[in-house]
C-alpha positions in Angstrom: -0.1 -0.2 0.0 1.2 3.6 -1.3 0.6 6.9 0.8 0.5 10.3 0.3 4.0 11.6 1.3 5.0 15.0 2.2 7.4 14.6 -1.0 4.7 13.8 -3.5 2.6 17.0 -1.5 5.6 19.5 -2.5 5.6 18.0 -6.4 2.2 18.2 -6.8 0.8 21.5 -5.1 -2.5 21.4 -7.1 -3.5 18.4 -6.1 -7.4 19.0 -5.6 -8.5 17.3 -1.8 -11.5 17.3 -0.5 -11.3 19.1 2.7 -14.7 20.4 2.4 -16.1 16.6 2.8 -13.8 16.7 6.0 -15.6 19.4 7.5 -12.8 22.6 6.6 -13.4 25.6 6.0 -11.9 27.2 2.4 -10.3 29.6 4.7 -9.1 27.2 6.6 -7.6 25.1 4.1 -5.7 28.1 3.2 -4.6 28.4 5.8 -3.1 25.1 6.4 -1.5 25.6 3.3 0.2 28.3 4.4 1.3 27.5 7.8 3.0 23.9 5.9 4.2 26.1 3.1 2.6 23.4 0.8 -0.4 21.3 0.1 -1.1 18.6 3.3 -0.7 15.1 2.8 -4.0 13.2 2.8 -2.5 12.2 7.0 -2.0 15.5 7.3 -5.2 16.8 5.9 -7.1 14.4 8.0 -5.2 15.4 11.1 -6.0 18.7 10.9 -9.7 18.1 9.6 -10.4 15.9 12.8 -8.3 18.4 15.4 -9.8 21.8 14.0 -13.0 20.6 14.2 -15.6 22.0 16.9 -15.3 18.7 19.1 -11.9 19.4 19.6 -10.5 22.6 18.3 -13.3 24.6 21.1 -13.0 27.4 17.7 -16.2 28.9 18.5 -16.7 28.9 22.2 -12.6 29.8 23.3 -12.5 33.1 23.0 -15.6 33.1 25.5 -12.9 31.3 28.0 -11.6 35.1 29.5 -14.9 34.7 31.8 -13.3 31.5 33.7 -10.3 33.9 34.0 -11.2 36.7 34.6 -14.0 35.5 37.2 -10.6 32.9 39.0 -9.6 34.2 41.9 -6.1 33.7 43.6 -8.3 31.8 46.4 -10.4 29.8 44.1 -7.0 28.8 41.9 -5.7 27.7 44.8 -7.7 24.4 45.6 -7.0 23.2 41.8 -4.3 21.0 41.1 -5.0 21.0 37.4 -7.8 22.4 35.6 -8.8 23.8 31.8 -6.4 22.1 29.3 -5.7 18.9 31.2 -8.0 16.2 30.3 -10.0 16.7 33.7 -9.2 19.0 36.8 -8.3 17.6 39.7 -8.8 19.6 42.9 -6.7 18.7 47.0 -9.5 17.4 49.1 -7.5 17.2 52.0 -5.4 14.2 53.8 -2.8 14.0 51.1 -6.3 13.1 48.4 -6.7 14.8 45.2 -9.9 14.2 43.7 -10.4 14.5 39.5 -13.4 14.5 38.1 -15.4 15.6 34.4 -18.3 15.6 32.3 -18.5 15.2 28.3 -20.9 14.8 25.7 -21.5 11.8 23.3 -25.2 13.4 22.0 -25.0 12.4 18.0 -22.9 9.2 17.9 -25.9 8.2 20.6 -28.8 9.0 18.6 -26.9 7.3 15.4 -26.5 4.2 18.1 -27.9 4.5 20.6 -26.1 1.7 22.7 -22.5 2.0 21.7 -22.9 6.1 21.9 -23.3 5.8 25.0 -20.8 2.7 26.1 -18.2 5.0 24.6 -19.6 7.9 25.9 -18.6 6.3 29.7 -15.9 5.0 28.5 -13.9 8.0 26.8 -14.6 10.0 30.2 -13.3 7.3 32.6 -9.9 7.4 30.3 -9.5 11.1 31.0 -9.6 10.7 34.9 -7.0 7.7 34.3 -4.9 10.0 32.3 -4.9 12.5 35.1 -3.0 9.1 37.8 -6.2 8.5 39.1 -8.3 5.6 39.9 -11.7 6.0 38.6 -14.7 5.8 41.4 -18.3 6.1 40.0 -20.0 7.8 36.8 -22.7 9.9 36.9 -25.2 9.9 33.0 -27.1 13.5 32.6 -29.8 12.4 30.1 -32.1 14.1 28.2 -34.5 12.8 25.5 -37.6 13.8 23.5 -40.9 13.6 23.9 -41.2 9.7 25.9 -44.5 8.7 23.5 -42.5 9.5 20.4 -41.3 6.0 18.9 -37.9 7.6 18.2 -37.6 8.0 22.1 -38.3 4.6 22.4 -35.6 3.5 20.2 -33.3 5.8 21.8 -33.9 5.8 25.4 -33.4 1.9 26.0 -30.3 2.3 24.0 -28.9 5.0 25.8 -29.5 3.5 29.0 -28.5 0.1 28.5 -24.9 1.4 26.7 -24.5 3.4 30.2 -25.5 0.7 32.3 -23.6 -2.0 30.2 -19.9 -0.5 30.4 -19.7 0.4 33.8 -21.4 -2.1 35.5 -18.6 -4.3 33.2 -16.0 -2.1 34.8 -17.4 -2.4 37.8 -17.9 1.2 38.6 -21.0 2.2 40.4 -23.0 4.5 39.1 -24.4 7.4 41.5 -26.6 9.6 39.8 -27.6 11.7 37.5 -30.3 13.4 35.5 -33.4 11.9 33.2 -35.1 14.7 31.4 -37.9 14.5 28.5 -38.3 17.8 26.2 -39.9 18.1 23.1 -36.9 20.1 21.7 -34.8 16.7 22.1 -36.6 14.8 19.8 -33.6 14.1 17.1 -31.0 15.5 19.0 -30.8 13.6 22.6 -28.2 14.9 25.1 -25.9 12.1 26.7 -23.1 13.5 28.7 -21.4 11.4 31.2 -19.0 12.4 34.1 -16.6 10.2 35.8 -14.6 11.0 39.3 -11.3 9.8 40.3 -9.4 10.0 43.4 -5.5 9.5 43.9 -2.7 11.3 46.5 -1.8 14.3 45.8 1.8 13.2 44.5 0.5 10.3 41.8 -0.8 13.5 40.1 -0.1 12.8 35.8 -0.1 15.2 33.1 0.0 14.7 29.2 3.2 16.3 28.2 5.8 14.9 26.0 9.2 15.8 27.7 12.8 14.5 27.6 14.4 13.9 24.1 14.8 10.4 23.0 12.1 9.2 25.7 10.3 6.5 24.3 6.1 6.6 22.5 4.3 3.4 23.5 0.8 2.8 22.5 -1.1 0.9 25.0 -4.4 -1.1 25.1 -6.8 -2.3 21.8 -6.2 -2.5 18.2 -6.5 0.6 16.1 -9.3 -0.1 13.9 -11.9 1.3 11.1 -14.9 2.2 13.6 -15.3 5.4 15.1 -13.1 6.8 12.0 -13.4 10.5 12.8 -16.4 9.1 15.0 -17.5 11.9 17.8 -14.5 14.5 16.8 -16.8 14.8 13.4 -20.1 14.2 14.3 -20.1 16.1 17.1 -19.6 18.8 14.7 -22.5 18.9 12.2 -26.2 19.8 12.7 -28.5 16.8 12.0 -30.7 17.5 8.5 -34.5 16.4 10.0 -34.7 13.4 8.4 -34.7 10.8 11.2 -34.6 7.7 9.0 -31.3 9.0 8.5 -31.5 9.1 4.6 -30.9 12.6 4.3 -28.2 12.9 6.5 -24.8 14.1 5.1 -22.8 11.3 5.3 -21.7 10.5 9.2 -18.4 8.8 10.6 -19.0 5.3 12.3 -19.7 5.0 15.8 -16.8 3.8 18.0 -17.1 0.7 19.4 -16.4 -0.3 23.0 -15.0 -3.1 24.9 -15.5 -2.6 28.5 -13.3 -5.6 29.5 -10.6 -4.4 27.8 -11.2 -1.3 30.1 -11.0 -2.3 33.1 -7.7 -4.5 32.4 -6.3 -1.0 31.1 -7.6 0.6 34.4 -5.3 -1.9 36.3 -2.5 -1.7 34.3 -2.0 2.0 34.4 -2.8 2.3 37.8 -0.2 -0.4 38.8 2.5 1.7 35.9 2.0 4.8 37.9 2.8 3.3 41.0 5.6 1.9 39.6 7.1 5.4 38.5 7.7 4.6 35.1 5.5 7.3 32.9 6.7 10.5 32.1 3.5 11.6 30.4 0.3 9.9 29.2 -2.6 10.9 26.8 -5.8 8.9 26.2 -6.4 8.4 23.0 -10.7 9.7 22.8 -11.6 12.3 19.9 -9.7 12.2 17.0 -7.4 9.3 18.4 -3.9 9.7 17.5 -4.1 12.5 15.8 -5.1 13.9 19.2 -2.8 11.7 21.4 0.7 12.5 19.7 0.2 16.5 18.7 -1.3 16.8 22.1 1.7 15.2 23.9 4.5 17.0 21.5 2.7 20.5 21.2 2.6 20.0 25.5 6.3 18.9 25.8 9.4 19.6 24.4 7.8 20.2 21.5 8.9 17.4 18.9 8.4 13.9 18.2 8.5 11.0 15.6 6.2 8.6 15.2 6.2 5.4 12.8 3.0 4.9 12.0 3.4 1.2 10.8 4.0 -0.1 13.9 1.0 0.6 15.1 -1.1 -2.7 15.8 -4.5 -2.4 13.6 -7.3 -5.1 13.4 -8.5 -4.3 10.0 -6.6 -4.5 6.6 -5.3 -2.4 4.3 -5.5 0.8 6.4 -4.1 4.1 5.3 -2.4 6.5 7.7 -5.1 9.1 7.8 -7.8 6.2 8.6 -5.1 5.3 11.5 -4.4 8.3 12.5 -8.0 9.4 12.6 -10.0 6.5 13.6 -11.1 6.5 17.5 -11.3 3.2 18.3 -11.7 2.7 22.0 -9.9 1.5 25.1 -6.2 2.7 24.2 -4.0 5.4 25.6 -0.5 6.9 24.9 2.5 7.2 27.2 5.9 8.9 27.4 8.7 6.5 29.1 11.9 6.8 29.6 14.3 4.6 27.4 15.8 3.0 31.1 12.3 2.6 31.9 10.5 0.9 29.0 11.4 -3.0 29.7 10.2 -2.8 32.8 6.7 -1.0 31.6 6.1 -3.9 29.1 6.4 -6.3 31.7 4.1 -4.4 33.9 1.4 -4.7 30.2 2.4 -8.1 29.9 1.3 -8.7 33.4 -2.4 -7.8 32.4 -2.0 -8.9 29.1 -2.5 -5.3 27.8 -0.8 -5.2 24.3 1.8 -2.4 24.1 4.0 -0.9 21.2 7.0 1.1 20.7 5.8 3.6 17.9 8.0 6.6 18.7 10.4 8.9 20.7 10.6 12.1 21.6 13.0 15.4 19.5 14.0 18.2 19.9 12.9 19.4 16.8 9.6 21.1 17.4 8.0 18.9 14.7 5.8 16.2 14.8 7.0 13.9 12.0 4.7 11.0 11.3 6.7 8.1 8.9 4.9 5.2 7.2 7.1 2.3 5.6 10.2 4.6 5.6 8.3 7.6 3.7 7.0 10.6 6.0 3.8 11.4 5.7 3.4 13.8 8.2 5.4 16.7 8.8 3.9 19.8 11.2 4.3 21.7 13.9 2.5 19.9 16.5 1.0 23.7 18.3 -0.8 24.2 15.2 -2.8 21.2 15.2 -3.3 20.5 18.6 -3.5 24.4 20.3 -3.6 27.0 17.4 -6.6 26.0 15.5 -9.1 28.4 14.2 -10.8 31.0 16.4 -14.2 32.5 15.9 -15.6 35.6 17.2 -19.0 34.6 16.1 -21.8 37.1 15.4 -24.0 37.6 19.0 -27.4 38.9 18.2 -30.4 38.5 20.9 -33.2 36.4 19.7 -36.0 38.9 18.1 -38.2 36.2 19.8 -36.7 36.5 23.5 -39.1 39.5 24.4 -42.3 38.2 23.9 -41.0 34.7 25.3 -40.1 36.9 28.4 -44.0 38.5 28.2 -46.1 35.2 28.1 -46.3 35.4 31.7 -47.7 31.8 33.2 -49.9 33.4 35.3 -52.3 34.2 33.2 -52.5 30.2 33.0 -55.8 28.4 35.3 -54.8 27.1 38.3 -56.5 24.9 40.8 -57.6 26.2 43.6 -59.9 23.4 45.4 -59.0 20.8 47.5 -59.7 18.1 44.8 -57.7 20.6 42.2 -54.4 20.5 44.2 -54.9 16.6 45.0 -55.6 15.8 41.0 -52.4 18.3 40.4 -49.9 16.6 42.7 -51.0 13.2 41.2 -50.8 14.1 38.3 -47.7 15.9 38.3 -45.9 12.7 40.5 -46.8 10.5 37.7 -45.2 13.3 35.2 -42.0 11.7 33.1 -39.9 14.4 34.7 -41.0 14.1 38.4 -41.7 10.3 38.4 -38.6 7.7 39.8 -35.5 6.8 38.1 -35.7 3.5 39.3 -36.7 1.9 35.9 -33.3 3.4 34.2 -30.8 3.1 37.8 -31.9 -0.2 38.5 -30.1 -1.5 34.9 -27.0 0.6 36.6 -24.9 -1.3 39.8 -25.0 1.6 42.2 -22.9 -0.2 44.8 -20.2 -2.1 43.4 -17.0 -1.9 45.2 -19.2 -0.7 48.3 -17.5 2.2 48.2 -21.0 4.4 47.5 -22.4 5.5 50.4 -25.5 7.6 48.4 -27.2 7.2 44.7 -30.1 8.1 42.7 -32.6 8.5 44.3 -30.5 10.8 46.7 -29.9 14.9 45.7 -26.3 13.6 44.8 -23.8 10.7 44.9 -21.6 10.1 47.6 -18.4 8.0 47.0 -16.0 7.3 50.4 -12.6 8.1 49.3 -10.5 6.7 52.1 -11.6 3.7 53.8 -9.3 4.9 57.4 -10.6 7.9 57.7 -14.0 7.9 55.9 -13.0 10.6 53.8 -15.6 11.3 50.9 -17.1 13.1 47.7 -20.7 14.0 46.7 -21.3 14.8 42.7 -24.3 16.2 41.4 -25.4 17.2 37.8 -28.1 19.6 37.1 -29.8 22.0 34.4 -33.3 23.2 34.0 -32.9 24.0 30.4 -36.5 25.8 30.2 -34.9 28.3 32.9 -31.9 29.0 30.7 -34.4 29.2 27.7 -35.6 32.0 29.1 -32.7 33.9 30.7 -29.8 31.9 29.4 -27.6 34.1 32.4 -29.8 33.8 35.5 -31.0 30.2 34.1 -28.1 29.0 34.1 -27.0 30.2 37.5 -30.0 28.4 38.8 -28.2 25.1 37.5 -24.9 26.3 39.1 -27.1 26.8 42.5 -28.8 23.4 42.3 -26.0 21.6 42.1 -24.3 23.3 44.3 -27.5 23.0 46.4 -27.8 19.7 46.1 -24.1 18.4 47.2 -24.7 20.8 50.8 -28.2 19.0 51.5 -26.0 15.4 51.6 -23.8 17.4 54.3 -20.4 18.1 51.9 -18.5 21.2 51.4 -18.8 22.3 47.7 -15.6 22.4 46.2 -15.4 22.5 42.4 -17.3 23.1 39.7 -17.1 21.2 35.9 -19.9 21.8 33.0 -20.9 20.1 29.9 -22.8 23.4 27.7 -24.8 21.8 25.1 -25.9 24.2 22.0 -27.3 24.6 19.0 -25.7 26.0 16.0 -22.8 28.1 16.7 -23.2 29.9 13.3 -26.8 31.1 15.0 -26.4 34.3 16.5 -29.2 34.0 18.9 -27.6 30.8 20.1 -24.4 32.2 20.4 -26.0 35.2 22.4 -27.3 32.6 24.9 -24.0 30.8 24.6 -21.9 33.9 26.0 -24.5 34.6 28.7 -24.5 30.9 29.7 -20.6 31.1 29.7 -20.7 34.7 32.1 -23.2 33.6 34.3 -21.7 30.5 35.4 -18.5 32.0 35.7 -19.8 34.9 37.9 -21.7 33.0 39.8 -18.9 30.8 40.3 -16.8 33.8 41.7 -20.0 34.8 44.1 -19.9 31.3 45.7 -15.7 30.6 45.4 -15.9 27.6 44.1 -13.7 27.2 40.6 -14.5 25.7 37.4 -11.8 23.2 37.2 -13.0 21.7 33.1 -15.8 21.1 31.3 -16.9 20.4 27.5 -18.9 22.6 24.9 -20.8 20.4 22.1 -22.5 22.9 19.9 -24.7 21.5 16.9 -27.0 20.0 19.1 -30.1 20.6 16.6 -32.1 19.3 14.0 -32.3 20.9 10.5 -32.8 24.5 11.7 -34.6 23.4 15.0 -32.0 23.9 18.2 -32.1 22.4 21.3 -33.0 24.6 24.4 -29.5 25.3 25.9 -28.4 23.2 28.4 -25.7 24.5 30.2 -25.4 20.9 32.6 -23.3 21.9 35.4 -21.8 19.3 37.8 -20.3 20.2 41.1 -18.2 18.3 43.4 -17.7 18.7 47.5 -15.6 17.2 50.3 -16.8 15.4 53.5 -14.6 14.4 56.2 -16.6 11.3 57.5 -19.2 9.9 55.4 -20.8 8.2 58.3 -22.4 12.1 58.9 -24.2 12.0 55.4 -27.4 13.2 55.8 -29.8 11.2 53.8 -32.7 12.4 51.4 -35.4 10.2 52.7 -37.1 11.4 56.0 -36.9 8.7 59.2 -38.8 6.6 60.9 -38.5 8.6 63.7 -41.8 10.0 65.3 -42.4 13.4 66.0 -39.6 14.6 63.7 -40.3 18.3 62.9 -40.2 19.2 59.2 -38.9 22.6 59.0 -38.7 24.7 55.3 -35.9 26.7 54.8 -35.9 29.8 52.0 -38.6 31.4 50.6 -41.3 30.7 48.4 -42.5 33.6 45.7 -45.1 32.9 43.0 -42.4 31.9 40.6 -43.7 29.9 37.8 -41.6 30.5 34.2 -40.4 27.2 33.2 -42.1 25.4 35.8 -42.7 21.5 35.8 -46.6 22.5 36.3 -46.6 25.0 33.2 -44.9 22.3 31.1 -46.8 18.9 32.0 -50.4 20.8 32.9 -50.5 24.1 30.0 -47.7 22.7 27.5 -46.3 26.4 28.2 -42.8 28.2 28.6 -42.9 31.6 28.8 -42.3 34.6 31.5 -38.7 34.9 33.7 -37.4 31.9 35.7 -37.2 31.9 39.6 -34.8 34.7 41.1 -31.6 33.6 41.6 -29.5 34.8 45.0 -26.4 33.0 45.1 -25.2 34.5 48.6 -28.7 32.8 50.2 -27.6 29.8 48.2 -23.9 30.4 50.1 -25.8 30.9 53.2 -28.0 27.9 53.1 -25.1 25.7 52.3 -23.2 26.8 55.7 -25.9 25.9 57.6 -26.4 22.4 56.5 -23.2 22.2 56.9 -23.5 23.0 60.2 -26.4 20.5 60.8 -24.6 18.1 59.4 -21.3 18.5 61.6 -23.9 18.8 65.2 -26.0 16.1 64.1 -28.9 18.3 63.9 -30.2 17.0 60.9 -31.7 13.9 60.3 -32.9 14.1 56.7 -32.4 17.2 54.1 -34.2 17.3 50.3 -33.7 20.1 48.3 -36.8 21.6 46.4 -36.7 21.6 42.8 -38.7 20.6 40.2 -42.6 20.0 41.2 -41.5 22.4 44.4 -42.8 21.4 48.2 -45.7 18.8 46.6 -42.8 16.7 45.0 -40.0 16.8 47.8 -42.6 15.7 50.2 -43.8 13.4 48.0 -39.8 12.3 47.3 -39.2 12.5 50.8 -41.5 10.1 52.1 -41.6 7.5 49.5 -37.0 7.5 49.9 -38.1 7.1 53.6 -40.9 5.0 53.8 -42.2 7.3 56.3 -45.8 9.3 56.4 -45.4 13.0 57.5 -48.1 15.6 58.3 -47.9 18.8 57.1 -49.3 22.5 57.4 -48.9 24.9 55.1 -48.6 28.7 55.5 -52.3 30.1 56.2 -51.1 33.6 54.7 -49.9 32.3 51.3 -51.8 30.7 48.4 -51.9 26.7 49.0 -51.1 26.6 45.5 -48.0 28.4 45.4 -46.8 26.9 48.2 -47.2 23.4 46.8 -46.0 23.7 43.4 -44.1 27.3 43.2 -40.0 26.3 41.9 -39.0 29.2 43.9 -34.8 28.9 44.4 -32.8 28.4 47.9 -35.5 26.6 49.8 -34.7 22.8 51.2 -36.8 20.3 53.4 -35.3 19.2 56.5 -36.5 17.1 59.0 -34.6 17.7 62.9 -34.7 15.5 65.9 -37.3 17.6 68.6 -34.0 17.5 70.8 -32.6 19.9 68.3 -35.0 22.2 66.9 -34.8 24.5 69.3 -30.8 24.9 68.4 -31.7 24.5 64.6 -33.9 27.2 64.3 -31.8 29.6 66.6 -29.1 29.3 64.5 -31.4 29.8 61.5 -32.4 33.3 63.3 -29.1 34.5 63.8 -27.7 33.8 60.6 -30.9 35.2 58.7 -31.9 32.6 56.9 -35.7 32.7 56.6 -37.5 28.9 57.7 -41.1 28.2 58.6 -42.6 25.0 60.6 -43.9 23.0 57.8 -45.2 19.8 59.9 -43.8 16.4 61.5 -42.9 12.9 60.4 -45.9 10.8 61.6 -44.3 6.9 60.6 -47.8 5.5 61.9 -50.2 7.0 59.3 -48.2 5.2 56.5 -50.0 8.5 54.5 -48.7 12.1 53.1 -51.1 14.7 54.9 -51.6 17.9 54.1 -53.4 19.7 56.3 -56.7 21.2 54.7 -55.7 20.0 51.3 -55.7 16.2 51.0 -54.3 13.2 52.3 -52.5 10.7 50.3 -51.9 6.7 51.3 -48.2 5.8 50.2 -49.0 3.0 48.3 -51.6 5.6 46.1 -48.7 7.8 45.7 -45.7 5.3 45.3 -48.2 3.6 42.1 -48.4 7.2 40.3 -44.4 8.0 41.0 -42.8 4.3 39.7 -45.5 3.1 37.4 -44.3 5.7 34.8 -41.2 4.8 33.4 -42.2 1.2 32.9 -45.4 1.7 31.4 -43.7 3.5 28.7 -40.3 1.8 27.9 -41.8 -1.9 28.8 
């Protein structure tokens, strides 16, 4: 097999090349020719096309990253050991422990091939955590689908759930949380965002760089195949045409195929290599495959690398250099190793039966040179591939429809005013797809494998034990109400941050750091870029106010079908630390009769973007709830003090569905009844279904009630006695409104997803 060489490129400057088919613009192709001083070879063109894709280069979003920099204070920066630009963010959680976490998207691949798209999304994010030197501890998945009654949702959702569960279960990683959201805006463009969290000793942190002239580059893990050529790097940088049969789409790259058993062995192999101290730098092979791994390692190191591409182990015959470089075959890692340690490296890989091949070495030339059977097929400055791609200042324009959307206030919608109407609404909301139990999904995941899980879904946040000897652990939550963001991208994103922050705090953990997965429509739409800029600025300024840094994340553009974009969906993940998981706060109320239920925070008439407006009226309009981050910070401090001093027996945040949904879930999760008193001075409907932010329902032992409420009063946190725990009743009684037996509530809450998906 012959290949297009650098020598041939110099002698045939006018050869037509398929740059448009590979996703490059005419000016981008011209820039590549300018960088190289000639036309690119086929292999170079493939490298630039995948590395300059939206998914890999962030070419439409990176100009907005200034908001992270200007809003990260030195105090916030001090918490981070590694941040934006690394494979994953890393924070110091105390006692010599570091925790790394990150969330990424696998949206388009999961629509094309639901099982493998979701499975390889999990595999990819796990390898990002491995590449930092950590043992992966747990995964979370944030999923969004279209109309649950739609036939295509019934095709996509079961496959995605099976892919997430199948891969994670085979790896032996617990799935401890996440979201499942339904909205017609995701029809034809589901969102599959996967998060992984891992832990290591601080001194074991590894970064992705190729330093040390003469050091060897070793590719290890699975063989390279034709699956996933271009994969997520190209697929995530295109808009679906709108023809859901697929016949009207552009030719799409193949979706990667995962092998979790290979990855499980790869995890153990990597951890032993780290323990032996024989790795200088390491990079996983995810989006853009070898193109990414070689160019990023070289660019972040001494600047030069020579790769013998014909040494790469293949599982398909006849592969061209361009195909090998752009293949996104899974379960592969690339390491930089000192020559004296190569034999030891190979022995560890052989012990774990992991294929390892020396494919290159670090040079001081400042060039990435790749040869194929003795001929040079790539000779490029690695930085121009990895880090110096296009940078677009896309037009930004507030959509003309934004004013009418905000003016369409839900205050005009008919509200239930009788006890029967409130009861009917509560049951309808409880059984609605977005509020119903997720057990049909989560029972397909192993939530407790490895024995470190402390809290898992349906708790407000997942919690994992990091240190067996001290009980130190971390809690993680992901959140986003995209309807809030649609109404007000700035405030809506801060509401997502506030909810994730609150969900971590209600477990008794101290919020410490943020990751994010920003899912938006086409960046070529000025209205989408207005949403994006507002969301990024809202998140950055919100994090500054809360004092927790953004450690990294992912941008996913082109989430739309035809001209119709999804609601802007900036998923925010918050990680918190708890010094002893034994003092965690459960979500469900306990069986201690007479414990007092206290509602923390203020309830206002706020229904813009609410679940009630969505479920009962199919309405989206108005303004989202007010977000008060100073109040959120105070609320978290109160919860943490209550946890440390043993003043709280349960805590559950109020979000979608308001107080009514929080009561239903607290009773059903705790399998305990309650007697609830509403405020006689406020409308019953507003109290039950408002989605005002900054509120938590807590259960307080009678012996601690006075101490707890005095603390709230002294700190200026509004509170109200909302009722008592009543285990004997077997019901949720809302005085002067209705009484609902737990069996009736459970039937409404648990039957929805099984009835929809079988």
